[in-house]
N, C-alpha and C positions, 0 to 999 in steps of 0.2 A: 246290394247283390254283387257289385263289382262288375268289371268289364266282361261282356259275354262274347265269346267267339262264335261267330255265326255258324261254324261247322260243328259245334258241340251241341249234343242233344239236351233237351230238358228232361230231368228226372222227375216223375210224378210219384211221390212216395206215399204209400197207403199203409196206415198203421194197423195193428192187430188188436186183439181183445185187451181190455183194461187200459188202453192207451188213448191218446188224442194226437192231433197233428203236431203238437209241440214236442213229442218224443223224438222227432227227427231233427230237432234244432241243431245239435252238435254235428250230425252227419251232413245236414244241409249247409252248414257254415263251411265245412271242409270242401264240399263240392262247389259251392259258390266261389270260394277262394281259388279254386282250380278252373274257374270260368264255365262251370256247368250250372245253368239256371235250374231251380228246383221249385216244386209245388208240394205243399204238405197239408192237404185238406184234413179236416176233422170229420169223421163219419157222424151221421145223424145219431142223436142220443148220447153222444160222448162229449158234447160241449158243455161248459159250465152254465151256459145260458139256455141250453136245450138238452137237459139231462133227463131222459125218459127211457124206461124199459119197454115202452110200447112202440117199438120201431120194427121195420121189416128189412129184409135183405135188399129189397128194391130201394128203400130209403138210403141204404149205404151206397148202392150203385149211383143213385142220383147225386149224392154228395161228391163223388169222384167225377161224374160227367160234368158237373158245374165247373170244377177246376179245369178239366180237360178242354172245355170250350173257351177258356181264356187264352189259349195258345194256338198258333196256326200250324206249326210243324208237328210231325209225329213225335211222340214222346217215348222214353224208356219208362214203362209202367212197372213199378216195384210193389210187391205185396209182402208184408211181414206176417207170418203166422195166419190168423184168420183172414187177413187182408188178401191172401192168395185166392180165396174164393171170390173176393170182390173184383180183383183185376181180371179174373177169368171171364166174368160176366160182362165187365166193361169192354173187354176185347171182342166178345161176341157182338156187342152193339155197335162198336166203332173200330173195326179191325184196321181200317185205313189210317187211323190216328195212332196206331201202336207200332213204333219202330222195333221194339222188342219187349218181352215180358220176363221179369226177374222175380223168382220166388225165393225169398229169404226165410228159411225155416218155416215154410208155408204149405198150406193145404192146396191140393189140386183136385177138387171134386169132379166126379164124372156126372154126366147128364142124369138127372133124377135123384142124385144122392144128397144127403145132408152132410154138413161138416161133422155132425155128431157120429156119423157112421165110421169115421176114421179115429174116433177117440177110444181110449181104453176104458174098461169098466170102472176102475177107481175114479177116473176123471168124470165120467158120466154121473156116478153116484154123488160126487162132490157138487157138481153143477145143479143137480136136482135138489139136494138138501139145502144149498145156499139160496136157490131161487124160492123155495118154499117159505123160507124165513123172511122174504122181502115183499113189501106191499105191491110193488110193480114187477116182481119176479126178476129184478136185476140182481147180478151176482158180484159180490165183493171178493177180491182175491186176498186171502189171509197173508199176513206178513211172513209167517213161517214157511208157507208153501212158495211164496215168491222168492224168499231167500235161499231155500234149499234146492229148488228145481229150475227157476227162471233166471235169477241173477246169481248163480252159484259160484261164479269165479270172481265176483266183485269184492272189494274190501268192504268191511262192515260199515264204515263211514259213508261210502258211496251208496250202498244199498239203502241205508237209512235215509239218505237224501233223495233217492229215486222214488221210494215207496209212496210218499205223499202225493206224487204226481199221477198215480194210477187213478182210474175212474171206474165206477161200477159198470159191469158189462150186461147189456140186455140179453136175456136168455133166448128169446124167440128166433132170431136169425140162425142160431146155432143148429136149430132143429127143423129148419125149413128145407123142403126139397127144392133143389135148384135146377133151373132149366138151362142146359148147355148143349143143345142138339148139334151145333155146328163147330164147337170148340176144337175138336180133334182135326178138323179140316181147314182151319184158318190159315195155316202156313206161316204164322208169325214166329220169328226166332225166339227161342226160350233159353233161360238159364236158371240154375239153382245155386244158391249159396247155402252151404250146410256147415253147421258149427259143431266141431268135434266134442265139445263139452256141454252140449245142449241136453238138459235133463227134464225139460218141460213135459215130455211124453216119452214112452219107452224107446230105447235105441232102435233105430231103423224106421221110425214112424215117418220122419220127413225125408230121409234118404237111407235106403232107396224106395221106401214105401210110397211117398208122394212124388218124388222126382221121377220115379220109374213110370209114371203115368204120362210123361211128356215125351215127345218124339225127338230124340237126339239132342237133349239140352246141353248147353255149356255148363260144366260143373266146376264150382269154385269152393274149395274146402278151407276153412279158417279155424284157428284155435281160439274158441271162446264159447260163451253160453248163449242162451236164447235172447238175452238182452244186450247183445253186443252193440246195438245202436246207442246204448248208454255207456257200457263198460269199456268199449274200445272203438269209438267213432272213427278214428283215423283208419283203423284196419277195415272197418265196414265200408267206408267211402272208397277206399282203393279196390275192395272186392266188387263193389257195385260197378265201378268203371270197367273193370276186367270182365264182369259178367255181361255188361251191355255190349261189349265189342267195340266201344268207342275208343278213339285215340287217347292214350294216357298222356296228359300234359306234363311238362317238366316240373311245374309247380305243385303237383299233387303230392301230398305228404308221403314220404318214403317210410316204410315200417321195417 
């Protein structure tokens, strides 16, 4: 992990749908090289040894709490895409352990909402059709959709290398109503990273649609797609440091 500056916060990086903790490897390497420790847990049901469509949102939260409990100081809690819903619930349970919350192209559900409530009709139809064709109702992301909407700025060779790393996504947590009664009153600093070429959902879904649900978030805009953690990890690492409000070290890669 490299030398850790005691004044640099730990980044706890929570992946989104169709991913596992390894999706952060390139970003984590850049942060580690700049003396930021990182944690990259894999959510329940997304591990090669624990791949099941029968998981709940509580299972996801437990996966992150287990990682959070391994460090003493408050962390910068980062959620990508669906991971935004997970970090919101973790913050409700352990607000004192969160230095800040960073939503990278991520959902910010309100109390009693489902993540599904923020999805467009074509995406909902795709999720239902894909789940119906799976024995455990897990959902596989087709290559064509991943290429055209998620990793749309990447070179063909890069996208072809990334795609096999995706995992089936459990359907259930997407449609669970989430309890977040205290979230708006927690007072934890927040930030949003928005990607200008993100086509995973209709324009405006993540910003200002989801980001607008936060109180005075720090806003970081970058030029890339939904999968910038793969396609431009240097750029995302720098954006994460800026979003966290942490001091940018001299050895963080300049873009």
